C-alpha positions as CSV (number, residue, x, y, z in Angstrom):
1,M,-2.0,-2.4,-2.1
2,A,-2.0,-4.3,-5.3
3,Y,-0.1,-1.5,-7.0
4,G,2.7,-1.8,-4.5
5,L,2.9,-5.5,-4.8
6,R,3.4,-5.3,-8.6
7,F,6.9,-3.8,-8.1
8,D,10.1,-5.2,-6.7
9,E,12.3,-3.6,-4.0
10,R,14.0,-1.4,-6.6
11,G,10.8,0.0,-8.0
12,R,10.9,-2.1,-11.2
13,P,7.7,-3.7,-12.4
14,R,7.6,-7.5,-11.8
15,R,7.2,-9.5,-15.0
16,G,4.5,-12.0,-15.9
17,M,0.8,-12.4,-15.7
18,A,1.2,-14.5,-12.5
19,W,2.5,-11.5,-10.6
20,E,-0.5,-9.4,-11.7
21,M,-3.0,-12.0,-10.6
22,A,-1.1,-12.8,-7.3
23,A,-0.8,-9.1,-6.4
24,T,-4.5,-8.6,-6.9
25,L,-5.5,-11.7,-4.8
26,L,-3.0,-10.9,-2.1
27,A,-4.2,-7.3,-1.8
28,E,-7.8,-8.5,-1.5
29,Q,-6.8,-10.9,1.3
30,L,-4.7,-8.3,3.1
31,V,-7.6,-5.8,3.1
32,L,-10.0,-8.4,4.5
33,Q,-7.5,-9.3,7.3
34,L,-7.0,-5.6,8.1
35,E,-10.7,-5.0,8.2
36,R,-11.3,-8.0,10.5
37,A,-8.6,-6.7,12.8
38,N,-10.2,-3.2,12.9
39,F,-7.0,-1.7,11.6
40,V,-7.3,2.0,11.0
41,V,-5.0,4.2,9.0
42,L,-5.0,7.8,10.3
43,K,-3.5,10.8,8.7
44,R,-1.7,13.3,11.0
45,P,-3.0,16.8,11.0
46,P,-0.9,19.2,9.0
47,R,1.8,21.0,10.9
48,P,1.7,24.8,11.2
49,P,3.9,26.5,8.6
50,H,7.5,27.1,9.6
51,S,8.3,30.7,10.3
52,A,11.6,31.9,8.8
53,G,11.7,34.8,11.4
């Protein structure tokens, strides 16, 4: 999460040490909130390969 928060909407890195610190702190807080809410991220099972037939 912190990695994603370090970049702007265009994918460019945000400048300054404050962004680094803020991204890390915010990511930690988001993870705690998601854990408290029992939020679960699930991965879908892979689809069967497409047949060209």
